[in-house]
N, C-alpha and C positions, 0 to 999 in steps of 0.2 A: 505495500498500501503506499501511495506517495505521500511525503510531509505536504501540507497545505502550504502555499506561498503567502509570505507576509508581503502585504501592500506597503510602498512607500509613502512617506510624506513627501510635499513639494520640496522641502528642504534636503531630505535623501535624494530626492531626484536630482536638485542642483548640485548635490555632493558629489553624484556621480559623473555629471558632467566636468566638474573641475578634476575629479580623480583621473579621468580617462583624456584630460587635455582636450576637450573637445567643446567647440562653442554650440550653444542652442541653435543659431543659425544654420549652421553646419548639418547639425542633425536633422534640423526641419527640411533642409535640401535633400539629403538623402533618403527621408521618408515622404517626401513629393507634400510635406503641409505647409503651410504659412508660418512664419517664424514668431508672428505676433499672436497667433493662436496658442503656440506652444509656452509663450511669455504668459499670456492669460489663465491658461491650465495652471501653471505654475504659480501663478498669484492667486488662484483660487475664485477667479472671476467666472469661468464656466462651469456648467452642472456636467457635461461629458456623457450626455445622455444618448446620443447617436452621431452618426457621421464621422466627419474628422477629430472631433475633439474626444470621442468614444475611442477612435482608433489611436490617438494620441496618448491619451491616457494607459489605455492598456499596454501599448509599447514603453512607456516610461516605469511601468509597473506599479501605477497609482491605483488601477482599478481593476478587478478580476472581470474576465471577459474574454470574448472571443472576437477575432476580426475577420468580417466576412466580406470579400469582394465581390 
């Protein structure tokens, strides 16, 4: 049985960027999402219920879910 994944806080997600030496803008380009959307999610201004905001939150490890293309 697999261990449940712990969700990250926005501060932990930001720390991951710093630890990897990766800018938020570069990460957003690599995942084909707007950098302003990533910043809004990290600031807690988006609910991340569907669409790109859901995708970003899942990829950052801030939300449990799956990405359906």
